OpenMM code with the backbone's topology and positions (N, CA, C; nanometers):
from openmm import Vec3, app, unit

residues = "UNK UNK UNK UNK UNK UNK UNK UNK UNK UNK UNK UNK UNK UNK UNK UNK UNK UNK UNK UNK UNK UNK UNK UNK UNK UNK UNK UNK UNK UNK UNK UNK UNK UNK UNK UNK UNK UNK UNK UNK UNK UNK UNK UNK UNK UNK UNK UNK UNK UNK UNK UNK UNK UNK UNK UNK UNK UNK UNK UNK UNK UNK UNK UNK UNK UNK UNK UNK UNK UNK UNK UNK UNK UNK UNK UNK UNK UNK UNK UNK UNK UNK UNK UNK UNK UNK UNK UNK UNK UNK UNK UNK UNK UNK UNK UNK UNK UNK UNK UNK UNK UNK UNK UNK UNK UNK UNK UNK UNK UNK UNK UNK UNK UNK UNK UNK UNK UNK UNK UNK UNK UNK UNK UNK UNK UNK UNK UNK UNK UNK UNK UNK UNK UNK UNK UNK UNK".split()
positions = [
    Vec3(9.8333, 8.4824, 16.0093),
    Vec3(9.7799, 8.6120, 16.0435),
    Vec3(9.6704, 8.6470, 15.9414),
    Vec3(9.5525, 8.6764, 15.9913),
    Vec3(9.4400, 8.7100, 15.9044),
    Vec3(9.4325, 8.8608, 15.8862),
    Vec3(9.4243, 8.9039, 15.7603),
    Vec3(9.4179, 9.0458, 15.7278),
    Vec3(9.2781, 9.0801, 15.6749),
    Vec3(9.2377, 9.2028, 15.7037),
    Vec3(9.1076, 9.2543, 15.6621),
    Vec3(9.1312, 9.3801, 15.5802),
    Vec3(9.0626, 9.3889, 15.4668),
    Vec3(9.0662, 9.5091, 15.3838),
    Vec3(8.9468, 9.5956, 15.4231),
    Vec3(8.9720, 9.7249, 15.4446),
    Vec3(8.8671, 9.8183, 15.4848),
    Vec3(8.8625, 9.9321, 15.3841),
    Vec3(8.7435, 9.9576, 15.3311),
    Vec3(8.7193, 10.0764, 15.2505),
    Vec3(8.6257, 10.1633, 15.3320),
    Vec3(8.6687, 10.2871, 15.3627),
    Vec3(8.5887, 10.3780, 15.4439),
    Vec3(8.5893, 10.5145, 15.3765),
    Vec3(8.4712, 10.5615, 15.3353),
    Vec3(8.4670, 10.6842, 15.2571),
    Vec3(8.5563, 10.6636, 15.1359),
    Vec3(8.6437, 10.7604, 15.1039),
    Vec3(8.7325, 10.7453, 14.9877),
    Vec3(8.8658, 10.6772, 15.0201),
    Vec3(8.8801, 10.6225, 15.1401),
    Vec3(9.0096, 10.5703, 15.1862),
    Vec3(9.0110, 10.4182, 15.1934),
    Vec3(9.1324, 10.3630, 15.1771),
    Vec3(9.1560, 10.2184, 15.1839),
    Vec3(9.2534, 10.1898, 15.2978),
    Vec3(9.2252, 10.0820, 15.3718),
    Vec3(9.3093, 10.0420, 15.4839),
    Vec3(9.3272, 9.8908, 15.4819),
    Vec3(9.4362, 9.8447, 15.5412),
    Vec3(9.4573, 9.7028, 15.5694),
    Vec3(9.4694, 9.6906, 15.7201),
    Vec3(9.4116, 9.5842, 15.7749),
    Vec3(9.4133, 9.5654, 15.9197),
    Vec3(9.4382, 9.4193, 15.9542),
    Vec3(9.4989, 9.3985, 16.0703),
    Vec3(9.5312, 9.2653, 16.1212),
    Vec3(9.4310, 9.2268, 16.2293),
    Vec3(9.3712, 9.1090, 16.2145),
    Vec3(9.2867, 9.0563, 16.3216),
    Vec3(9.3759, 9.0141, 16.4383),
    Vec3(9.3395, 9.0533, 16.5588),
    Vec3(9.4155, 9.0211, 16.6795),
    Vec3(9.3665, 8.8867, 16.7351),
    Vec3(9.3921, 8.7803, 16.6583),
    Vec3(9.3357, 8.6486, 16.6881),
    Vec3(9.3934, 8.5841, 16.8135),
    Vec3(9.5147, 8.6191, 16.8538),
    Vec3(9.5719, 8.5632, 16.9761),
    Vec3(9.5118, 8.6327, 17.0983),
    Vec3(9.5031, 8.7641, 17.0942),
    Vec3(9.4556, 8.8415, 17.2088),
    Vec3(9.3033, 8.8419, 17.2225),
    Vec3(9.2303, 8.8302, 17.1109),
    Vec3(9.0835, 8.8364, 17.1146),
    Vec3(9.0235, 8.7306, 17.0205),
    Vec3(9.0501, 8.6025, 17.0479),
    Vec3(9.0095, 8.4970, 16.9546),
    Vec3(8.8583, 8.4867, 16.9331),
    Vec3(8.7792, 8.5011, 17.0369),
    Vec3(8.6339, 8.4865, 17.0224),
    Vec3(8.5745, 8.6036, 16.9444),
    Vec3(8.6228, 8.7241, 16.9735),
    Vec3(8.5735, 8.8416, 16.9016),
    Vec3(8.6120, 8.8331, 16.7543),
    Vec3(8.7352, 8.7928, 16.7257),
    Vec3(8.7799, 8.7802, 16.5869),
    Vec3(8.6993, 8.6747, 16.5122),
    Vec3(8.6764, 8.5604, 16.5753),
    Vec3(8.5991, 8.4536, 16.5107),
    Vec3(8.4578, 8.5007, 16.4789),
    Vec3(8.3959, 8.5701, 16.5729),
    Vec3(8.2591, 8.6208, 16.5508),
    Vec3(8.2570, 8.7266, 16.4415),
    Vec3(8.3569, 8.8153, 16.4394),
    Vec3(8.3650, 8.9188, 16.3374),
    Vec3(8.3816, 8.8566, 16.1991),
    Vec3(8.4659, 8.7542, 16.1872),
    Vec3(8.4862, 8.6880, 16.0579),
    Vec3(8.3562, 8.6298, 16.0038),
    Vec3(8.2666, 8.5876, 16.0933),
    Vec3(8.1366, 8.5357, 16.0499),
    Vec3(8.0502, 8.6443, 15.9865),
    Vec3(8.0761, 8.7697, 16.0203),
    Vec3(7.9979, 8.8812, 15.9677),
    Vec3(8.0465, 8.9289, 15.8310),
    Vec3(8.1671, 8.8879, 15.7921),
    Vec3(8.2283, 8.9397, 15.6693),
    Vec3(8.1695, 8.8780, 15.5444),
    Vec3(8.1589, 8.9524, 15.4339),
    Vec3(8.1875, 9.0954, 15.4262),
    Vec3(8.0806, 9.1747, 15.5023),
    Vec3(8.1242, 9.2832, 15.5645),
    Vec3(8.0351, 9.3639, 15.6477),
    Vec3(8.0327, 9.5066, 15.5944),
    Vec3(7.9141, 9.5513, 15.5560),
    Vec3(7.8967, 9.6861, 15.5011),
    Vec3(7.8025, 9.7643, 15.5916),
    Vec3(7.8420, 9.8872, 15.6231),
    Vec3(7.7610, 9.9730, 15.7098),
    Vec3(7.8033, 10.1169, 15.6850),
    Vec3(7.7646, 10.2063, 15.7721),
    Vec3(7.8101, 10.3449, 15.7699),
    Vec3(7.8707, 10.3775, 15.9062),
    Vec3(7.9749, 10.4587, 15.9049),
    Vec3(8.0327, 10.5075, 16.0297),
    Vec3(7.9855, 10.6501, 16.0525),
    Vec3(7.9710, 10.6846, 16.1804),
    Vec3(7.9419, 10.8214, 16.2188),
    Vec3(8.0444, 10.8626, 16.3239),
    Vec3(8.0545, 10.9926, 16.3482),
    Vec3(8.1516, 11.0393, 16.4458),
    Vec3(8.1004, 11.0112, 16.5864),
    Vec3(8.1920, 10.9760, 16.6772),
    Vec3(8.1538, 10.9480, 16.8158),
    Vec3(8.0992, 11.0734, 16.8829),
    Vec3(8.0240, 11.0538, 16.9903),
    Vec3(7.9651, 11.1654, 17.0634),
    Vec3(8.0447, 11.2014, 17.1883),
    Vec3(8.0914, 11.1019, 17.2617),
    Vec3(8.1536, 11.1266, 17.3923),
    Vec3(8.3006, 11.0876, 17.3991),
    Vec3(8.3473, 11.0057, 17.3083),
    Vec3(8.4752, 10.9367, 17.3267),
    Vec3(8.5990, 11.0110, 17.2799),
    Vec3(8.5867, 11.1149, 17.2010),
    Vec3(8.7054, 11.1848, 17.1507),
    Vec3(8.7145, 11.1723, 17.0005),
    Vec3(8.8330, 11.1353, 16.9510),
    Vec3(8.8575, 11.1294, 16.8076),
    Vec3(8.8396, 10.9863, 16.7575),
    Vec3(8.7165, 10.9528, 16.7278),
    Vec3(8.6831, 10.8196, 16.6800),
    Vec3(8.5562, 10.8218, 16.5980),
    Vec3(8.5370, 10.7152, 16.5248),
    Vec3(8.4147, 10.6939, 16.4480),
    Vec3(8.3556, 10.5617, 16.4957),
    Vec3(8.2241, 10.5511, 16.4857),
    Vec3(8.1621, 10.4309, 16.5393),
    Vec3(8.0496, 10.3813, 16.4505),
    Vec3(8.0148, 10.2560, 16.4741),
    Vec3(7.9006, 10.1913, 16.4105),
    Vec3(7.8106, 10.1438, 16.5233),
    Vec3(7.6991, 10.2133, 16.5473),
    Vec3(7.6072, 10.1686, 16.6520),
    Vec3(7.5301, 10.0449, 16.6067),
    Vec3(7.5197, 9.9468, 16.6955),
    Vec3(7.4525, 9.8205, 16.6631),
    Vec3(7.3323, 9.7936, 16.7529),
    Vec3(7.2934, 9.8933, 16.8327),
    Vec3(7.1749, 9.8789, 16.9162),
    Vec3(7.1864, 9.7644, 17.0140),
    Vec3(7.0809, 9.6840, 17.0215),
    Vec3(7.0785, 9.5740, 17.1182),
    Vec3(7.1250, 9.4409, 17.0586),
    Vec3(7.1977, 9.4459, 16.9467),
    Vec3(7.2496, 9.3236, 16.8845),
    Vec3(7.3342, 9.2460, 16.9848),
    Vec3(7.3016, 9.1185, 17.0032),
    Vec3(7.3765, 9.0316, 17.0942),
    Vec3(7.4643, 8.9391, 17.0106),
    Vec3(7.5940, 8.9615, 17.0131),
    Vec3(7.6880, 8.8788, 16.9388),
    Vec3(7.7378, 8.7607, 17.0209),
    Vec3(7.6885, 8.7475, 17.1439),
    Vec3(7.7274, 8.6357, 17.2292),
    Vec3(7.8701, 8.6450, 17.2793),
    Vec3(7.9201, 8.7657, 17.2966),
    Vec3(8.0595, 8.7859, 17.3385),
    Vec3(8.0683, 8.8479, 17.4764),
    Vec3(8.1771, 8.8181, 17.5451),
    Vec3(8.2138, 8.8835, 17.6693),
    Vec3(8.3373, 8.9681, 17.6409),
    Vec3(8.3944, 9.0247, 17.7446),
    Vec3(8.5135, 9.1068, 17.7275),
    Vec3(8.6377, 9.0195, 17.7124),
    Vec3(8.7242, 9.0594, 17.6181),
    Vec3(8.8561, 8.9995, 17.6009),
    Vec3(8.9443, 9.1051, 17.5346),
    Vec3(9.0655, 9.1177, 17.5823),
    Vec3(9.1595, 9.2174, 17.5306),
    Vec3(9.0941, 9.3561, 17.5291),
    Vec3(9.0186, 9.3862, 17.6336),
    Vec3(8.9417, 9.5108, 17.6339),
    Vec3(9.0234, 9.6291, 17.6844),
    Vec3(8.9869, 9.7464, 17.6319),
    Vec3(9.0539, 9.8715, 17.6664),
    Vec3(8.9543, 9.9859, 17.6610),
    Vec3(8.9795, 10.0880, 17.7386),
    Vec3(8.9037, 10.2134, 17.7318),
    Vec3(8.9784, 10.3165, 17.6479),
    Vec3(9.1041, 10.2876, 17.6151),
    Vec3(9.1897, 10.3845, 17.5467),
    Vec3(9.2516, 10.3247, 17.4197),
    Vec3(9.1711, 10.2959, 17.3182),
    Vec3(9.2299, 10.2438, 17.1949),
    Vec3(9.3186, 10.3498, 17.1294),
    Vec3(9.4307, 10.3064, 17.0781),
    Vec3(9.5234, 10.3956, 17.0077),
    Vec3(9.4730, 10.4181, 16.8653),
    Vec3(9.5199, 10.5249, 16.8006),
    Vec3(9.4807, 10.5460, 16.6616),
    Vec3(9.5091, 10.4223, 16.5764),
    Vec3(9.4088, 10.3794, 16.5026),
    Vec3(9.4210, 10.2608, 16.4186),
    Vec3(9.3707, 10.1341, 16.4845),
    Vec3(9.3382, 10.1407, 16.6130),
    Vec3(9.2815, 10.0244, 16.6805),
    Vec3(9.1292, 10.0287, 16.6706),
    Vec3(9.0715, 9.9137, 16.6442),
    Vec3(8.9264, 9.9011, 16.6314),
    Vec3(8.8788, 9.8105, 16.7432),
    Vec3(8.7776, 9.8578, 16.8151),
    Vec3(8.7252, 9.7821, 16.9289),
    Vec3(8.5779, 9.7507, 16.9073),
    Vec3(8.5329, 9.6478, 16.9773),
    Vec3(8.3921, 9.6091, 16.9782),
    Vec3(8.3431, 9.6110, 17.1222),
    Vec3(8.2402, 9.6889, 17.1468),
    Vec3(8.1744, 9.6849, 17.2767),
    Vec3(8.0615, 9.5836, 17.2637),
    Vec3(8.0640, 9.4745, 17.3427),
    Vec3(7.9668, 9.3661, 17.3241),
    Vec3(7.8270, 9.3938, 17.3784),
    Vec3(7.8049, 9.5130, 17.4320),
    Vec3(7.6714, 9.5472, 17.4813),
    Vec3(7.6601, 9.5272, 17.6309),
    Vec3(7.5438, 9.5671, 17.6826),
    Vec3(7.5184, 9.5568, 17.8255),
    Vec3(7.4844, 9.6926, 17.8819),
    Vec3(7.5829, 9.7590, 17.9412),
    Vec3(7.5633, 9.8900, 18.0009),
    Vec3(7.5229, 9.9944, 17.8960),
    Vec3(7.5692, 9.9786, 17.7752),
    Vec3(7.5383, 10.0658, 17.6624),
    Vec3(7.5135, 9.9758, 17.5420),
    Vec3(7.4819, 10.0353, 17.4283),
    Vec3(7.4521, 9.9539, 17.3111),
    Vec3(7.5773, 9.8897, 17.2524),
    Vec3(7.5589, 9.7821, 17.1808),
    Vec3(7.6669, 9.7152, 17.1092),
    Vec3(7.7184, 9.8102, 17.0016),
    Vec3(7.8514, 9.8135, 16.9826),
    Vec3(7.9067, 9.9042, 16.8819),
    Vec3(8.0496, 9.8675, 16.8457),
    Vec3(8.0886, 9.9118, 16.7262),
    Vec3(8.2279, 9.9116, 16.6831),
    Vec3(8.2781, 10.0547, 16.6950),
    Vec3(8.4052, 10.0714, 16.7315),
    Vec3(8.4667, 10.2042, 16.7375),
    Vec3(8.6034, 10.1977, 16.6720),
    Vec3(8.6308, 10.2951, 16.5854),
    Vec3(8.7601, 10.3092, 16.5183),
    Vec3(8.8253, 10.4361, 16.5717),
    Vec3(8.9368, 10.4220, 16.6404),
    Vec3(9.0084, 10.5385, 16.6930),
    Vec3(9.0948, 10.5987, 16.5823),
    Vec3(9.0839, 10.7311, 16.5630),
    Vec3(9.1734, 10.7989, 16.4694),
    Vec3(9.2626, 10.9010, 16.5409),
    Vec3(9.2389, 10.9211, 16.6677),
    Vec3(9.3180, 11.0108, 16.7524),
    Vec3(9.2957, 10.9689, 16.8960),
    Vec3(9.3198, 11.0589, 16.9919),
    Vec3(9.3000, 11.0249, 17.1325),
    Vec3(9.1546, 10.9878, 17.1631),
    Vec3(9.1355, 10.8757, 17.2308),
    Vec3(9.0023, 10.8261, 17.2661),
    Vec3(9.0016, 10.7808, 17.4113),
    Vec3(8.8975, 10.8193, 17.4827),
    Vec3(8.8614, 10.7600, 17.6111),
    Vec3(8.7196, 10.7087, 17.5900),
    Vec3(8.7064, 10.5818, 17.5628),
    Vec3(8.5805, 10.5213, 17.5206),
    Vec3(8.4729, 10.5386, 17.6267),
    Vec3(8.3615, 10.6014, 17.5873),
    Vec3(8.2547, 10.6313, 17.6828),
    Vec3(8.1201, 10.6411, 17.6112),
    Vec3(8.0154, 10.6415, 17.6927),
    Vec3(7.8791, 10.6640, 17.6445),
    Vec3(7.8095, 10.7525, 17.7463),
    Vec3(7.6819, 10.7762, 17.7262),
    Vec3(7.6088, 10.8564, 17.8250),
    Vec3(7.6029, 10.7857, 17.9598),
    Vec3(7.6319, 10.6553, 17.9621),
    Vec3(7.6356, 10.5786, 18.0869),
    Vec3(7.7698, 10.5917, 18.1583),
    Vec3(7.8695, 10.6536, 18.0930),
    Vec3(8.0017, 10.6688, 18.1521),
    Vec3(8.1089, 10.5955, 18.0736),
    Vec3(8.2269, 10.5823, 18.1336),
    Vec3(8.3395, 10.5181, 18.0672),
    Vec3(8.3111, 10.3701, 18.0433),
    Vec3(8.3508, 10.3232, 17.9248),
    Vec3(8.3323, 10.1842, 17.8843),
    Vec3(8.4674, 10.1258, 17.8439),
    Vec3(8.4690, 9.9966, 17.8179),
    Vec3(8.5848, 9.9347, 17.7544),
    Vec3(8.5330, 9.8391, 17.6479),
    Vec3(8.6115, 9.8258, 17.5424),
    Vec3(8.5728, 9.7386, 17.4322),
    Vec3(8.6863, 9.6470, 17.3940),
    Vec3(8.6516, 9.5415, 17.3238),
    Vec3(8.7479, 9.4395, 17.2827),
    Vec3(8.8303, 9.4887, 17.1640),
    Vec3(8.9600, 9.5086, 17.1851),
    Vec3(9.0499, 9.5439, 17.0745),
    Vec3(9.0750, 9.4156, 16.9952),
    Vec3(9.0190, 9.4120, 16.8739),
    Vec3(9.0266, 9.2900, 16.7930),
    Vec3(9.0850, 9.3132, 16.6547),
    Vec3(9.1055, 9.4374, 16.6141),
    Vec3(9.1503, 9.4675, 16.4783),
    Vec3(9.2416, 9.5899, 16.4843),
    Vec3(9.3563, 9.5826, 16.4148),
    Vec3(9.4530, 9.6918, 16.4150),
    Vec3(9.4890, 9.7290, 16.2717),
    Vec3(9.4702, 9.8549, 16.2364),
    Vec3(9.5057, 9.9019, 16.1025),
    Vec3(9.6574, 9.9056, 16.0908),
    Vec3(9.7086, 9.8426, 15.9847),
    Vec3(9.8527, 9.8347, 15.9620),
    Vec3(9.8965, 9.9128, 15.8384),
    Vec3(9.8050, 9.9385, 15.7461),
    Vec3(9.8362, 10.0169, 15.6256),
    Vec3(9.7256, 10.1207, 15.6061),
    Vec3(9.7683, 10.2417, 15.5721),
    Vec3(9.6734, 10.3494, 15.5481),
    Vec3(9.6482, 10.4365, 15.6689),
    Vec3(9.7213, 10.4121, 15.7797),
    Vec3(9.6992, 10.4905, 15.9023),
    Vec3(9.7132, 10.6402, 15.8795),
    Vec3(9.7928, 10.6774, 15.7791),
    Vec3(9.8118, 10.8199, 15.7512),
    Vec3(9.6820, 10.8878, 15.7068),
    Vec3(9.5809, 10.8090, 15.6704),
    Vec3(9.4526, 10.8641, 15.6267),
    Vec3(9.3453, 10.8629, 15.7352),
    Vec3(9.3781, 10.8143, 15.8533),
    Vec3(9.2782, 10.8059, 15.9601),
    Vec3(9.2264, 10.9438, 16.0032),
    Vec3(9.3175, 11.0397, 16.0224),
    Vec3(9.2747, 11.1744, 16.0617),
    Vec3(9.1815, 11.2336, 15.9565),
    Vec3(9.2157, 11.2173, 15.8302),
    Vec3(9.1324, 11.2714, 15.7226),
    Vec3(8.9946, 11.2049, 15.7226),
    Vec3(8.9896, 11.0741, 15.7444),
    Vec3(8.8608, 11.0045, 15.7514),
    Vec3(8.7791, 11.0556, 15.8693),
    Vec3(8.8423, 11.0711, 15.9843),
    Vec3(8.7719, 11.1206, 16.1018),
    Vec3(8.7154, 11.2597, 16.0803),
    Vec3(8.7950, 11.3483, 16.0241),
    Vec3(8.7486, 11.4853, 16.0000),
    Vec3(8.6398, 11.4892, 15.8926),
    Vec3(8.6519, 11.4057, 15.7900),
    Vec3(8.5474, 11.3970, 15.6883),
    Vec3(8.4156, 11.3529, 15.7517),
    Vec3(8.4225, 11.2532, 15.8375),
    Vec3(8.3022, 11.2031, 15.9041),
    Vec3(8.2444, 11.3079, 15.9988),
    Vec3(8.3298, 11.3792, 16.0693),
    Vec3(8.2843, 11.4834, 16.1608),
    Vec3(8.2126, 11.5957, 16.0859),
    Vec3(8.2727, 11.6430, 15.9775),
    Vec3(8.2202, 11.7614, 15.9097),
    Vec3(8.1225, 11.7315, 15.7972),
    Vec3(8.1323, 11.6139, 15.7362),
    Vec3(8.0455, 11.5820, 15.6218),
    Vec3(7.9394, 11.4773, 15.6541),
    Vec3(7.9524, 11.4096, 15.7686),
    Vec3(7.8522, 11.3118, 15.8085),
    Vec3(7.8917, 11.1688, 15.7783),
    Vec3(7.7938, 11.0800, 15.7906),
    Vec3(7.8156, 10.9352, 15.7802),
    Vec3(7.8885, 10.8983, 15.6525),
    Vec3(7.9800, 10.8015, 15.6651),
    Vec3(8.0571, 10.7509, 15.5526),
    Vec3(8.0360, 10.6001, 15.5393),
    Vec3(8.0269, 10.5541, 15.4163),
    Vec3(8.0169, 10.4111, 15.3905),
    Vec3(8.1451, 10.3426, 15.4347),
    Vec3(8.1314, 10.2202, 15.4891),
    Vec3(8.2481, 10.1407, 15.5266),
    Vec3(8.2221, 9.9959, 15.4891),
    Vec3(8.3253, 9.9299, 15.4405),
    Vec3(8.3174, 9.7891, 15.4038),
    Vec3(8.4395, 9.7173, 15.4608),
    Vec3(8.4143, 9.6098, 15.5331),
    Vec3(8.5191, 9.5213, 15.5841),
    Vec3(8.5082, 9.3902, 15.5075),
    Vec3(8.6218, 9.3401, 15.4550),
    Vec3(8.6231, 9.2096, 15.3903),
    Vec3(8.7605, 9.1471, 15.4089),
    Vec3(8.7652, 9.0154, 15.4020),
    Vec3(8.8957, 8.9489, 15.4124),
    Vec3(8.9848, 8.9929, 15.2990),
    Vec3(9.1126, 9.0173, 15.3304),
    Vec3(9.2082, 9.0638, 15.2302),
    Vec3(9.2548, 8.9462, 15.1455),
] * unit.nanometer
topology = app.Topology()
chain = topology.addChain("A")
for resn in residues:
    res = topology.addResidue(resn, chain)
    for name in ("N", "CA", "C"):
        topology.addAtom(name, app.Element.getBySymbol(name[0]), res)
């Protein structure tokens, strides 16, 4: 089982790569590590934070995809109908864009630090973009 350490704003998380359910997405994500960016609050989806990636083509299709990630689930939308993006659910989410409802590949699940997800989401909502770093644990 491959674990990922996440630092987001002032919070630390541990997450499990969902390598059985989303092997191609996990393999591609591991190639990006360590990955540093900023998260911003979602616009249409509910209680989540996202990393917009524009027209980046990661060469992925849908696998283990969902429109309703649970708190602590991280999904990747591989692009097409809307821009490529990562989304971190911290509360109820119905994944969508201005194009309508979407689904993304659930490839990473937070296993430690979930108690800080709401605080991270609210910090991002009220204070703006937060630094985030993903690296192998």
